[in-house]
Structure formats: structure tokens, C-alpha cells
N, C-alpha and C positions, 0 to 999 in steps of 0.2 A: 692819380686817378690815370687811367690809361683811356684813350679814346673809346674802346669798346666797352667801357664802364659809364661812360656818357650818353645819357637817354636824351635824344633831341626830339621831343614831342612835336617842335613844330615841322619837323620833315616826316615823322612817322605818319602825322595826319595827312600828309600830302599823299604818301604812299596809299592811304586808307581810300582814297577817292576813287570812284567807280570808272577807271578807264581800262580797256581792252590791252593795251601797251604804256609802260612806262619806261622814260628812258633816264638813266642818271649818267650825265655826259660830262668827264671833267679827267683831267691826267692823274695819274697815279698819286696817291697820297692825300686825295681830298674826302676820303671815309665813305666812298661809294660801297664798297661790299661790307663794310662794318655796318653801315645802315641797313641794308639788304637782309643781314644775317639778323640783325635785331628785328627787323618787321618781321621775318619768318618765326623767330622766338615767340612774339607775341600772339601768334595764331589762336584765334578761338573757333573752334573746329564747327560751332553752329552758324558760322558764317562762310564755311569754305575751306579747305584746305591750300596750304601754302607749302611748297615742295622747293627745296634749295637744290640747284643743279649743279654739280661740279663733275669736270671728264677726267676720265683715265687716258692720256696720250699713248699708252702703249696698246690700247684698241683701234682696229681699224675695221675696214671693211665698209659695202655700200650702207650710206645713211647711219654712220658710226655716231654721231652726236643726237640724232633723232633716236636711235637705240638706247643711247645711255641715258637721255632724256627719260624716257618711257619706263626703262628700268628703275629709275630713281623714283618715279611716281609710284610704280609697284611696290617699291621696298619701303615707302613712306605710308603703307597702308591704305591707300586710294584702292577703291574696287576697279579694276581693269579687266580685260578679257586676257586670261593668262595663257590660253592656248593661242590666240593671235600674237601675243607677245611673245611667247615660243618661237613661234613661225617666223616673226619679223627679224629675232636674233639669228636664225639660221639663212635667212633670206639672203641671196647673192643677186637677185634682179633689182635694179633699182627702179625700174616700171612699176612694181608691186608696193613701193615703199608706202605711197600714201594710203592705197588700199589696205594694207595691214596695219598701218597706224591707226587709221580711222576704226578700224575693229577693235584695236585695244582701247580706245577711249570711249568705245560705245556705251560702257556701263556706266560712266561717270555723270551723274545726276544732279551735283551740286556745285558750285563756283570753286575751280581749281586755278591757283596762279602759279605758273612755273617762273622760279627766280633764278637769274643768272649772273652770278658775281664775278663770273670770268667771261663775258659774252665775247669778245675779241677772240677768243680761242676757236669759236665755233660759228661767226657771225656770216662766213661765207657759204658753208654747208647748211644751215638754218634759215638763210634767206633765198635759198634756190626756190624757184616759184612754185615747185610741188609741194614742198614742205611749208614754205610760208603760208601758201593758200591753205593748207591743211588747220594750220592754226587759226587762221582767219574764219573758216567755216565751223569751228566747234564753239557754241553759243556758250558754253560754261567755262571755255578758257579763256585766261589772261596772261600775261608775258610782262616780266620786270627785267630788264638788263643794265648792268654797268659797264660803260664804254667809252673810250677815248673819242671816238666819232660817232655820233648817232645820226648820219645824214642819210645813211643807206637804208636802214629799217625804218626812219620816220618818213622818208619819200615813199617807201613800199607802202606804209600804214595809211597815209594820205592818199594814196593812188586808189586803194581798194575800199576807202571808207573805214577804217579802223580809227576808233577815237583814241587819242592818245595825249599824253603831258611828256614834257620835257624838263627836267631839273638840269640845270647847268652849274658851273664852278660859284656863280654868285650865290646860288641857292644853297649850295652844299658847304660853303666856307662858314666858318663858325662867327657868330653873332657876339656883342658886347656880353650878354647874360651868359653865353657859354665859356666865352674866355673868363669871366668873373669867376665860375664854377669849378674850372680848371685850374687857375691860379690858387684860387684859396684852397683845394685840394692838394697841391703841392707845397704850398707854404705851409701848411700843417704838418704835412710829412716831415718838412724839412725842419720844423720849429722856426721859421721865419715870420717878421712882421711884414705887412703888405702896407707901402706906403702909398698916401692919396694920390690918385691918378696913375697908379701902376696900371690897372686893368685897361684905360683907355690908351697909355703908351704901348703896352704889349699887342694891343688889337691894332694899332698903326704901325709897330714894327713888323708884324707878320701879317698884316692885311687879312688876317682870319683865314689864312691858308692852314689847313690841319696839320700838314708835316711840317712847316716851318713852325708853329705853335707847339707842337709837342717838343719838338728838336730843341728848343729856346727853354722849354719848362723842364725838359730832362738834362739839359747841359748846362743851363746858366740858372737855375732857380733863383739864386741871390740878386742876380741882375734884374731878373723879371720881377720880383718883389721891391726892388728898388727902383723901378721904372726905368730902367736906363739899358736893358737889351736893345740890341738892334738886330735887322733883318739879316744883314751880312753874317752877325754870328749864327742864325739859325741855318741859314743855307748852307754854310761850311760844314 
């Protein structure tokens, strides 16, 4: 079983909470992007739209990340003002970014969540006051970000009164039930028997770190099933 096959209902339920901003803050390997993609895939359009935002580094120009965000929204089939969007893509005047982006989003009448699995690529440009205030002032708009450091966006949200939640590494790491599911799937794949205590030993060895856990299961399945895998083996 891969991490993208593990459905983590406890965390998906956290993402369902009605916050304007959700921050997933952890180092690479904690499963942040996988979790966000799973949440988007579970979209029920009657409750709003969820749009995954990924960036093309080859594009540049004023408001590049804002333009790519709104293009992704339009491509997902969300009703937007396409004339305003076309004007925004041609725009070379930074002072008009907020005016044009507001016009693009004007037709949006149901909840819309922008999901950024690679927020760190764009956090500087998207937290500029004009753009960040645009997001704050759109009542139908929520944002989710995966980041290494959520301090800047959390500080902004608190300053302007946007309700937010913050999930850190302790929240994102695997719990015992998830370790059990992963170990059982890997043992079945390899035809291994799981010794008593192996789940607890694997949890202790990896501390629930998704990257370390998956490395151990992939490279040392027999040791995991026997309950003798070590964290050093996973880190290597």
C-alpha cells in the first residue's frame, strides 16, 4: 500500500471544518500534499467546489501566481467572468490586479476552496497585501496550504480576522491504526506473518513519520513484520 492509498478519515474530517484558512505545516515527507489531493478528490459539488492549484514555473509577469490560480479555477469549471480573466492574463499593471481578480470571481456564488499543495512556491507573491486582502474579502472563498513554515500566513490571517486552523507534524504523522493498516497491507503483499507487538515496535521506530515509516516498509518488510526494524534503517 502506498501513502496515497491510505484514507486518513481523521484528517480529512479536520479539513472539512468550516475555516477560511487551513495550514498544513510540516517538513517534506509528512504527507501534506497527498492529504490535500485526497480531500479535493472527495469533493461533493453540492457543498462547494475544491480546486487544486499547481504552478507553471515557466510563466511570469505581474501577479503570475494569482493569474495561474484563477486560470485553474476557470479550468475546473467554476463560473467566473472570462472577459475579466482574459484581461487579467494580459495585464501588465500591478495596480489593477485586485480590481481584475475581483471581477473574475464576481460570478462565484457557492463556497470555493483553493488548495495549494506547493504553497511555498508562491507564498511571497500571494501574501502581498493587495492579493491577500482580495482573498479575505471574498466571502465564498477559502484557502488550504501545505507549507514548511506557516507563520507568515497565520499572522496575516490573525491580523485581518480570518478564522484559521493549523495542522502540524504531530497531527499529520501516522497513528497506531494507520501503521497497523500499512503493515498489514505490506505483509500481505510479501506473504509475511506479523509477530505480536510488531505494530507498536514500528510506530516506536518511525515515531509515526510517514517518510520513515514507508521507507522501512518498502526496504525492510521482513524486519517490520518481525518487529525489529529500527529508525536508523528507515532514515538511511
